[in-house]
Backbone as a chain_set.jsonl record, in Angstrom:
{"seq": "XXXXXXXXXXXXXXXXXXXXXXXXXXXXXXXXXXXXXXXXXXXXXXXXXXXXXXXXXXXXXXXXXXXXXXXXXXXXXXXXXXXXXXXXXXXXXXXXXXXXXXXXXXXXXXXXXXXXXXXXXXXXXXXXXXXXXXXXXXXXXXXXXXXXXXXXXXXXXXXXXXXXXXXX", "coords": {"N": [[-20.025, 105.921, -190.047], [-19.517, 106.695, -193.427], [-17.747, 105.539, -196.239], [-15.913, 105.821, -199.318], [-14.017, 103.891, -201.457], [-11.494, 103.129, -203.904], [-10.66, 100.138, -205.149], [-8.254, 98.441, -206.701], [-9.191, 99.612, -209.102], [-11.985, 99.372, -208.921], [-14.904, 100.823, -207.575], [-15.757, 100.933, -204.173], [-18.193, 100.993, -201.715], [-18.578, 101.573, -198.285], [-19.751, 101.229, -194.929], [-18.94, 102.125, -191.606], [-19.018, 101.223, -188.253], [-18.311, 101.947, -184.92], [-17.732, 99.604, -182.423], [-18.03, 98.281, -179.04], [-15.793, 96.672, -178.823], [-13.763, 96.691, -181.364], [-14.896, 96.949, -184.805], [-17.846, 97.273, -186.802], [-18.335, 96.497, -190.077], [-19.934, 97.294, -193.045], [-20.133, 96.074, -196.135], [-21.299, 96.272, -199.277], [-23.832, 95.333, -198.395], [-23.118, 93.159, -196.843], [-22.276, 92.324, -193.59], [-19.479, 92.51, -191.437], [-17.485, 91.797, -188.569], [-14.715, 93.415, -187.294], [-11.626, 93.371, -185.664], [-8.899, 95.328, -184.753], [-5.349, 95.988, -184.629], [-2.687, 98.167, -184.653], [0.373, 97.17, -185.561], [2.765, 98.264, -186.291], [3.847, 101.358, -187.793], [3.355, 100.768, -190.442], [2.032, 98.344, -190.546], [-0.7, 96.301, -189.893], [-2.682, 94.312, -187.758], [-5.394, 92.25, -188.248], [-8.449, 90.879, -187.117], [-10.881, 89.117, -188.508], [-14.05, 88.047, -188.435], [-13.15, 86.009, -186.687], [-10.825, 85.056, -187.929], [-7.353, 85.563, -188.379], [-5.364, 88.134, -189.817], [-2.482, 89.657, -191.224], [-1.646, 92.768, -192.379], [0.358, 94.506, -194.556], [0.965, 97.866, -195.056], [1.587, 100.311, -197.381], [1.938, 103.636, -197.78], [1.067, 105.627, -200.572], [1.114, 108.423, -202.879], [-1.632, 109.075, -203.605], [-2.908, 106.819, -202.774], [-2.93, 103.551, -201.147], [-0.721, 100.818, -200.948], [-1.438, 97.559, -200.302], [-0.453, 94.601, -198.781], [-1.599, 91.433, -198.518], [-1.669, 88.246, -197.404], [0.039, 87.283, -199.52], [-0.993, 88.601, -201.721], [-1.18, 91.681, -203.535], [-2.807, 94.731, -203.146], [-4.148, 97.696, -204.497], [-5.343, 100.5, -202.992], [-7.387, 103.289, -202.936], [-7.027, 106.417, -201.173], [-9.411, 106.977, -198.652], [-12.592, 108.48, -199.375], [-14.556, 110.419, -197.424], [-17.903, 110.787, -196.203], [-19.205, 114.073, -196.274], [-20.664, 114.957, -194.068], [-19.453, 113.865, -191.848], [-17.022, 115.045, -191.593], [-13.401, 115.534, -191.741], [-11.007, 112.831, -191.399], [-8.927, 112.328, -188.727], [-5.661, 111.618, -189.075], [-2.981, 112.091, -188.633], [-0.75, 112.003, -185.975], [0.299, 113.852, -183.09], [3.637, 115.191, -182.63], [4.525, 114.708, -180.061], [3.039, 112.418, -179.368], [4.131, 110.622, -181.222], [6.644, 110.286, -180.211], [6.373, 108.63, -178.102], [6.544, 105.332, -177.854], [4.308, 102.807, -178.094], [2.734, 99.776, -176.87], [1.023, 97.81, -179.196], [-0.82, 95.924, -178.575], [-1.773, 93.634, -175.938], [0.894, 91.659, -174.615], [4.046, 89.785, -174.538], [7.3, 90.908, -173.972], [9.843, 89.946, -176.02], [12.194, 90.566, -177.191], [14.629, 93.125, -177.152], [15.949, 95.764, -178.797], [17.321, 98.149, -178.458], [18.95, 100.624, -176.362], [18.966, 103.13, -173.749], [19.921, 106.292, -175.004], [20.721, 105.448, -177.517], [20.904, 106.165, -181.02], [18.171, 106.281, -183.329], [16.497, 105.356, -186.371], [13.732, 106.299, -188.463], [11.142, 103.887, -188.586], [12.753, 101.842, -187.623], [13.279, 98.734, -186.025], [12.573, 98.474, -182.688], [11.864, 96.844, -180.576], [10.514, 93.552, -179.876], [7.389, 92.143, -179.513], [5.569, 89.446, -178.348], [2.446, 88.204, -179.165], [-0.497, 86.38, -179.041], [0.795, 84.129, -180.128], [2.218, 85.267, -182.177], [4.918, 87.139, -183.467], [5.498, 90.51, -183.039], [6.901, 93.274, -184.455], [8.045, 96.181, -182.948], [8.228, 99.375, -183.96], [10.172, 102.356, -184.566], [8.644, 105.517, -184.798], [9.625, 107.884, -185.633], [12.77, 109.498, -186.496], [15.435, 109.724, -184.152], [16.619, 109.897, -180.754], [16.946, 107.35, -178.255], [15.305, 107.99, -175.398], [14.167, 106.981, -172.985], [13.926, 103.641, -171.809], [11.396, 101.649, -170.976], [10.848, 99.041, -170.474], [11.747, 95.529, -170.187], [13.224, 92.502, -171.434], [11.002, 89.804, -171.238], [9.028, 91.074, -169.803], [5.518, 91.483, -169.269], [3.182, 93.206, -171.137], [0.591, 95.657, -171.398], [-2.037, 96.655, -173.664], [-1.428, 99.706, -175.333], [0.498, 100.529, -173.489], [3.246, 102.553, -172.699], [6.29, 101.826, -174.075], [8.831, 102.644, -174.894], [10.482, 105.746, -174.827], [11.178, 108.365, -177.009], [13.475, 110.914, -178.122], [14.075, 113.931, -179.941], [16.849, 114.466, -182.047], [19.178, 117.131, -181.663]], "CA": [[-19.319, 106.7, -191.032], [-19.569, 106.102, -194.756], [-16.531, 105.78, -197.007], [-15.824, 105.315, -200.687], [-12.662, 103.514, -201.833], [-11.307, 102.485, -205.198], [-9.777, 98.998, -204.928], [-7.856, 97.913, -208.012], [-10.024, 100.157, -210.173], [-13.415, 99.239, -208.666], [-15.393, 101.642, -206.468], [-16.375, 100.175, -203.079], [-18.815, 101.801, -200.674], [-18.718, 100.838, -197.034], [-20.063, 101.993, -193.727], [-18.174, 101.641, -190.466], [-19.599, 101.581, -186.96], [-17.452, 101.571, -183.798], [-18.349, 98.747, -181.413], [-17.278, 98.293, -177.785], [-14.509, 96.061, -179.158], [-13.631, 96.545, -182.806], [-15.702, 97.706, -185.752], [-18.737, 96.545, -187.697], [-18.182, 97.057, -191.412], [-20.958, 96.856, -193.984], [-19.653, 96.198, -197.514], [-22.276, 95.725, -200.231], [-24.881, 94.621, -197.683], [-22.568, 92.103, -195.988], [-21.696, 92.883, -192.37], [-18.423, 91.742, -190.785], [-16.908, 92.416, -187.381], [-13.266, 93.47, -187.444], [-10.838, 93.868, -184.547], [-7.636, 95.742, -185.356], [-4.233, 96.49, -183.828], [-1.547, 98.608, -185.454], [1.604, 96.53, -185.106], [3.753, 99.317, -186.512], [3.296, 102.417, -188.626], [2.974, 100.247, -191.751], [1.551, 96.972, -190.452], [-1.88, 96.176, -189.049], [-3.186, 92.963, -187.531], [-6.854, 92.249, -188.274], [-9.187, 89.647, -186.865], [-12.14, 89.271, -189.228], [-14.87, 86.861, -188.191], [-12.361, 84.986, -186.009], [-9.594, 84.716, -188.653], [-6.325, 86.584, -188.218], [-4.638, 88.565, -191.011], [-1.528, 90.752, -191.054], [-1.665, 93.554, -193.607], [1.405, 95.509, -194.694], [0.37, 99.02, -195.713], [2.593, 101.27, -197.845], [1.245, 104.807, -198.322], [1.491, 106.252, -201.819], [0.597, 109.793, -202.919], [-3.092, 109.104, -203.618], [-3.443, 105.496, -202.462], [-2.14, 102.669, -200.299], [-0.483, 99.464, -201.433], [-1.663, 96.658, -199.175], [-0.048, 93.222, -199.028], [-2.382, 90.546, -197.659], [-1.543, 86.829, -197.738], [0.666, 87.073, -200.808], [-1.609, 89.41, -202.769], [-1.012, 93.124, -203.386], [-4.003, 95.475, -203.526], [-4.029, 99.149, -204.526], [-6.572, 101.054, -202.422], [-7.336, 104.752, -202.888], [-7.301, 107.013, -199.868], [-10.88, 107.019, -198.578], [-13.378, 109.709, -199.422], [-15.531, 110.271, -196.351], [-19.07, 111.652, -196.32], [-18.942, 115.412, -195.755], [-21.314, 115.167, -192.771], [-18.62, 113.372, -190.77], [-15.792, 115.821, -191.53], [-12.17, 114.816, -192.071], [-10.528, 111.815, -190.475], [-7.634, 112.7, -188.17], [-4.739, 110.506, -189.223], [-1.656, 112.442, -188.152], [-0.674, 112.193, -184.534], [1.239, 114.904, -182.74], [5.015, 114.749, -182.436], [4.609, 114.167, -178.698], [2.526, 111.044, -179.434], [5.062, 109.804, -181.989], [7.846, 110.054, -179.412], [6.041, 107.588, -177.125], [6.319, 104.079, -178.569], [3.374, 102.058, -177.246], [2.374, 98.406, -177.24], [-0.199, 97.812, -179.99], [-1.723, 94.923, -178.009], [-1.13, 92.964, -174.813], [1.832, 90.62, -175.016], [5.275, 89.584, -173.775], [8.494, 91.422, -174.635], [10.779, 88.832, -176.221], [13.46, 91.079, -177.697], [14.819, 94.559, -177.017], [17.055, 96.056, -179.71], [17.935, 99.452, -178.182], [19.099, 101.044, -174.97], [18.921, 104.583, -173.616], [21.003, 107.016, -175.659], [20.949, 104.969, -178.883], [20.197, 106.852, -182.11], [17.28, 105.401, -184.091], [15.944, 105.922, -187.598], [12.307, 106.022, -188.62], [10.793, 102.494, -188.926], [13.714, 100.884, -187.072], [12.692, 97.843, -185.024], [13.091, 98.78, -181.356], [11.589, 95.708, -179.696], [9.585, 92.56, -180.426], [6.402, 91.704, -178.522], [4.822, 88.272, -178.791], [1.032, 88.223, -178.786], [-1.273, 85.358, -179.755], [1.777, 83.286, -180.816], [2.789, 86.002, -183.306], [5.917, 88.126, -183.089], [5.169, 91.819, -183.588], [7.999, 94.226, -184.352], [7.66, 97.512, -182.509], [9.152, 100.212, -184.725], [10.245, 103.782, -184.309], [7.772, 106.314, -185.655], [10.43, 109.025, -186.091], [14.207, 109.403, -186.222], [15.78, 110.448, -182.932], [17.427, 109.19, -179.758], [16.177, 106.667, -177.216], [15.357, 108.778, -174.158], [13.903, 106.064, -171.87], [13.44, 102.298, -172.089], [10.534, 101.37, -169.828], [10.568, 97.601, -170.466], [12.887, 94.615, -170.331], [12.822, 91.211, -171.986], [10.23, 88.999, -170.297], [7.909, 91.845, -169.259], [4.189, 91.4, -169.866], [2.731, 94.578, -171.352], [-0.812, 95.853, -171.756], [-2.302, 97.487, -174.823], [-1.16, 101.141, -175.19], [1.536, 100.846, -172.501], [4.428, 103.172, -173.289], [7.429, 100.919, -173.965], [10.077, 103.384, -175.119], [10.3, 107.167, -175.125], [12.219, 108.895, -177.902], [13.707, 112.353, -178.164], [14.56, 114.376, -181.246], [18.231, 114.933, -182.034], [19.343, 118.57, -181.939]], "C": [[-19.366, 105.948, -192.354], [-18.327, 106.512, -195.536], [-16.681, 105.233, -198.415], [-14.352, 105.084, -200.992], [-12.659, 103.066, -203.28], [-10.265, 101.4, -204.959], [-9.504, 98.357, -206.281], [-8.832, 98.32, -209.114], [-11.52, 100.064, -209.951], [-13.805, 100.066, -207.447], [-16.106, 100.753, -205.452], [-16.932, 101.168, -202.065], [-18.9, 100.962, -199.417], [-19.092, 101.78, -195.922], [-19.375, 101.312, -192.559], [-18.839, 102.139, -189.191], [-18.683, 101.069, -185.851], [-18.268, 100.745, -182.813], [-17.555, 98.877, -180.115], [-15.888, 97.701, -177.991], [-14.487, 95.843, -180.66], [-14.609, 97.4, -183.585], [-16.669, 96.764, -186.463], [-18.665, 97.247, -189.039], [-19.23, 96.431, -192.321], [-20.444, 97.149, -195.384], [-20.665, 95.505, -198.413], [-23.334, 94.863, -199.538], [-24.406, 93.49, -196.79], [-21.876, 92.738, -194.791], [-20.634, 91.939, -191.807], [-17.937, 92.525, -189.571], [-15.403, 92.29, -187.481], [-12.656, 94.043, -186.169], [-9.465, 94.184, -185.115], [-6.634, 96.211, -184.316], [-3.156, 96.937, -184.794], [-0.299, 98.026, -184.835], [2.757, 97.512, -185.22], [3.095, 100.354, -187.405], [2.809, 101.887, -189.974], [2.468, 98.806, -191.71], [0.399, 96.906, -189.46], [-2.282, 94.709, -188.948], [-4.708, 93.056, -187.449], [-7.382, 90.881, -187.889], [-10.571, 89.884, -187.453], [-12.903, 87.965, -189.095], [-14.037, 85.708, -187.632], [-11.087, 84.563, -186.712], [-8.618, 85.878, -188.569], [-5.598, 86.853, -189.533], [-3.646, 89.652, -190.609], [-1.443, 91.456, -192.404], [-0.519, 94.56, -193.556], [0.826, 96.633, -195.544], [1.476, 100.002, -196.076], [1.858, 102.462, -198.45], [1.898, 105.296, -199.609], [0.874, 107.656, -201.822], [-0.922, 109.849, -202.799], [-3.733, 107.781, -203.195], [-2.565, 104.787, -201.439], [-1.911, 101.379, -201.072], [-0.591, 98.562, -200.217], [-1.291, 95.243, -199.588], [-0.77, 92.356, -198.017], [-2.237, 89.126, -198.181], [-1.041, 86.606, -199.165], [0.065, 87.854, -201.967], [-1.374, 90.883, -202.476], [-2.255, 93.811, -203.937], [-3.653, 96.969, -203.524], [-5.367, 99.723, -204.077], [-6.423, 102.568, -202.344], [-7.515, 105.222, -201.453], [-8.801, 107.254, -199.798], [-11.433, 108.427, -198.734], [-14.476, 109.513, -198.394], [-16.696, 111.209, -196.598], [-18.788, 112.976, -195.642], [-19.54, 115.614, -194.363], [-20.449, 114.716, -191.599], [-17.326, 114.157, -190.647], [-14.589, 114.959, -191.861], [-11.808, 113.794, -191.016], [-9.14, 112.228, -190.006], [-6.702, 111.514, -188.251], [-3.356, 110.808, -188.683], [-1.693, 112.601, -186.646], [0.375, 113.258, -184.266], [2.634, 114.317, -182.556], [5.18, 114.131, -181.053], [4.128, 112.718, -178.654], [3.506, 110.123, -180.146], [6.33, 109.478, -181.203], [7.614, 109.0, -178.329], [5.673, 106.323, -177.894], [5.51, 103.167, -177.64], [3.154, 100.645, -177.771], [1.065, 98.447, -178.026], [-1.257, 96.843, -179.46], [-1.037, 94.313, -176.789], [-0.186, 91.871, -175.32], [3.042, 90.553, -174.108], [6.452, 90.094, -174.59], [9.481, 90.27, -174.772], [12.131, 89.303, -176.76], [13.481, 92.59, -177.539], [16.075, 94.915, -177.791], [17.789, 97.356, -179.414], [18.113, 99.654, -176.685], [19.108, 102.564, -174.94], [20.164, 105.216, -174.236], [21.275, 106.587, -177.091], [20.238, 105.87, -179.898], [19.328, 105.837, -182.847], [16.801, 106.134, -185.34], [14.454, 105.589, -187.645], [12.119, 104.598, -189.131], [11.825, 101.466, -188.478], [13.013, 100.031, -186.023], [13.375, 98.086, -183.681], [12.946, 97.592, -180.41], [10.663, 94.743, -180.439], [8.695, 92.096, -179.27], [5.654, 90.523, -179.117], [3.4, 88.363, -178.249], [0.308, 87.206, -179.649], [-0.367, 84.509, -180.65], [2.336, 83.936, -182.084], [3.793, 87.003, -182.769], [5.609, 89.427, -183.809], [6.333, 92.768, -183.363], [7.436, 95.582, -183.955], [8.692, 98.464, -183.096], [9.076, 101.668, -184.31], [9.354, 104.52, -185.29], [8.497, 107.523, -186.236], [11.904, 108.72, -185.856], [14.496, 110.213, -184.958], [16.717, 109.648, -182.063], [16.509, 108.506, -178.764], [16.389, 107.429, -175.91], [15.184, 107.87, -172.932], [13.444, 104.719, -172.41], [12.685, 101.864, -170.836], [10.186, 99.895, -169.688], [11.869, 96.825, -170.455], [12.346, 93.299, -170.887], [12.128, 90.398, -170.888], [9.05, 89.74, -169.698], [6.621, 91.524, -170.007], [3.676, 92.831, -169.965], [1.267, 94.596, -171.761], [-0.898, 96.708, -173.016], [-2.096, 98.963, -174.472], [-0.165, 101.506, -174.093], [2.726, 101.456, -173.24], [5.617, 102.259, -173.003], [8.748, 101.674, -173.986], [9.703, 104.839, -175.405], [11.48, 107.632, -175.953], [12.349, 110.398, -177.701], [14.251, 112.698, -179.545], [15.983, 114.883, -181.09], [18.274, 116.425, -182.341], [20.286, 118.801, -183.077]], "O": [[-19.267, 104.722, -192.391], [-17.907, 107.669, -195.504], [-17.46, 104.316, -198.671], [-13.529, 105.981, -200.807], [-13.692, 102.671, -203.821], [-9.123, 101.697, -204.609], [-10.401, 97.806, -206.919], [-9.243, 97.506, -209.94], [-12.277, 100.637, -210.735], [-13.134, 100.025, -206.417], [-16.946, 99.929, -205.813], [-16.227, 102.071, -201.614], [-19.251, 99.783, -199.468], [-18.791, 102.972, -195.964], [-19.242, 100.089, -192.522], [-19.178, 103.316, -189.065], [-18.318, 99.894, -185.841], [-19.365, 101.142, -182.418], [-16.508, 99.525, -180.1], [-14.916, 98.173, -177.401], [-15.119, 94.917, -181.169], [-15.088, 98.427, -183.105], [-16.351, 95.599, -186.697], [-18.904, 98.451, -189.131], [-19.395, 95.212, -192.363], [-20.328, 98.308, -195.785], [-20.863, 94.293, -198.32], [-23.689, 93.793, -200.031], [-25.204, 92.914, -196.05], [-20.997, 93.586, -194.95], [-20.85, 90.731, -191.709], [-17.975, 93.756, -189.551], [-14.873, 91.205, -187.721], [-13.108, 95.067, -185.657], [-8.918, 93.391, -185.882], [-6.998, 96.751, -183.272], [-2.749, 96.168, -185.665], [0.048, 98.357, -183.701], [3.62, 97.578, -184.344], [1.914, 100.236, -187.734], [1.934, 102.497, -190.589], [2.475, 98.12, -192.732], [0.504, 97.392, -188.334], [-2.229, 93.966, -189.928], [-5.246, 93.847, -186.674], [-6.831, 89.854, -188.286], [-11.333, 90.725, -186.977], [-12.468, 86.919, -189.574], [-14.197, 84.562, -188.053], [-10.322, 83.778, -186.153], [-9.012, 87.039, -188.676], [-5.26, 85.926, -190.269], [-3.945, 90.477, -189.745], [-1.199, 90.827, -193.434], [-0.432, 95.366, -192.63], [0.267, 96.391, -196.614], [2.213, 100.471, -195.209], [1.228, 102.336, -199.5], [3.122, 105.368, -199.715], [0.189, 108.033, -200.871], [-1.446, 110.597, -201.974], [-4.954, 107.635, -203.249], [-1.591, 105.346, -200.935], [-2.805, 100.902, -201.772], [0.09, 98.778, -199.214], [-1.753, 94.743, -200.614], [-0.589, 92.513, -196.81], [-2.651, 88.84, -199.305], [-1.628, 85.834, -199.924], [0.569, 87.775, -203.088], [-1.366, 91.297, -201.317], [-2.703, 93.518, -205.046], [-2.939, 97.439, -202.638], [-6.399, 99.469, -204.697], [-5.464, 103.076, -201.764], [-8.083, 104.513, -200.622], [-9.403, 107.689, -200.78], [-10.839, 109.412, -198.296], [-15.243, 108.554, -198.476], [-16.514, 112.3, -197.138], [-18.2, 113.011, -194.561], [-18.986, 116.364, -193.559], [-20.684, 115.139, -190.467], [-16.589, 113.959, -189.681], [-14.734, 113.791, -192.22], [-12.253, 113.883, -189.872], [-8.26, 112.455, -190.836], [-6.916, 110.507, -187.576], [-2.625, 109.891, -188.31], [-2.578, 113.266, -186.108], [1.23, 113.533, -185.108], [2.796, 113.114, -182.354], [5.894, 113.141, -180.893], [4.734, 111.882, -177.984], [3.697, 108.979, -179.735], [7.012, 108.498, -181.503], [8.568, 108.532, -177.709], [4.611, 106.255, -178.513], [5.96, 102.804, -176.554], [3.358, 100.36, -178.951], [0.095, 99.055, -177.573], [-2.428, 96.918, -179.833], [0.174, 94.467, -176.63], [-0.452, 91.238, -176.341], [3.075, 91.176, -173.047], [6.591, 89.755, -175.765], [9.908, 89.686, -173.776], [13.096, 88.54, -176.784], [12.472, 93.259, -177.764], [17.157, 94.42, -177.475], [18.796, 97.644, -180.062], [17.517, 98.958, -175.863], [19.241, 103.212, -175.978], [21.289, 104.759, -174.034], [21.986, 107.283, -177.816], [19.104, 106.29, -179.668], [19.702, 104.671, -182.976], [16.713, 107.361, -185.366], [13.986, 104.696, -186.938], [12.856, 104.152, -190.01], [11.771, 100.318, -188.919], [12.237, 100.549, -185.22], [14.588, 97.928, -183.549], [13.798, 97.362, -179.551], [10.107, 95.073, -181.487], [9.177, 91.711, -178.205], [5.166, 90.586, -180.245], [3.177, 88.568, -177.056], [0.489, 87.182, -180.866], [-0.719, 84.207, -181.791], [2.863, 83.249, -182.96], [3.558, 87.642, -181.744], [5.475, 89.455, -185.033], [6.712, 93.038, -182.223], [6.474, 96.068, -184.549], [9.878, 98.382, -182.777], [8.07, 102.143, -183.783], [9.312, 104.187, -186.474], [8.041, 108.117, -187.213], [12.247, 107.801, -185.113], [13.882, 111.253, -184.722], [17.503, 108.834, -182.546], [15.427, 109.007, -178.46], [17.502, 107.501, -175.387], [15.942, 107.966, -171.967], [12.663, 104.66, -173.36], [13.274, 101.729, -169.763], [9.331, 99.531, -168.881], [12.946, 97.377, -170.68], [11.147, 93.028, -170.812], [12.61, 90.319, -169.758], [8.152, 89.111, -169.137], [6.628, 91.32, -171.221], [3.728, 93.582, -168.991], [0.772, 93.661, -172.391], [0.056, 97.395, -173.382], [-2.547, 99.416, -173.419], [0.001, 102.688, -173.793], [3.159, 100.943, -174.272], [5.918, 101.953, -171.849], [9.659, 101.39, -173.208], [8.744, 105.123, -176.123], [12.634, 107.335, -175.641], [11.449, 111.056, -177.178], [14.82, 111.847, -180.228], [16.302, 115.618, -180.155], [17.51, 116.924, -183.168], [20.541, 119.948, -183.445]]}, "num_chains": 1, "name": "protein.A"}
């Protein structure tokens, strides 16, 4: 897939190819391999050529503000080649109600119990992976329907940790 971004006023063209594990990204003739995990709705963990980065992503109307290692970057929403069609970014409400582990790890903190009301982006649990603590946040406002984990549990990538329900 080919994309065009504007990063702090400069146009960047890149191509992205899905690998068995991660992505190969070609930027201006330079190829890098990137492995990614969404830590929360606004935070992504990247491993680029063996180095780990955590990127905070704040969506704006026409762009994203990205905070990486003390620097803030403004990145336009990508324009994708027409031959590939649109990129599906919104998940269904049913998917948003299932809070999943973004990567394998150990549950070190649980902040909610069944029946608790939660707000969007509220930290529900903390999972430690690769010596980093990752906050697991609510994707929507609602009520905790089921807690499927406890402190000390080892969890796999994409395991449902908590199920939410919408308040009536």
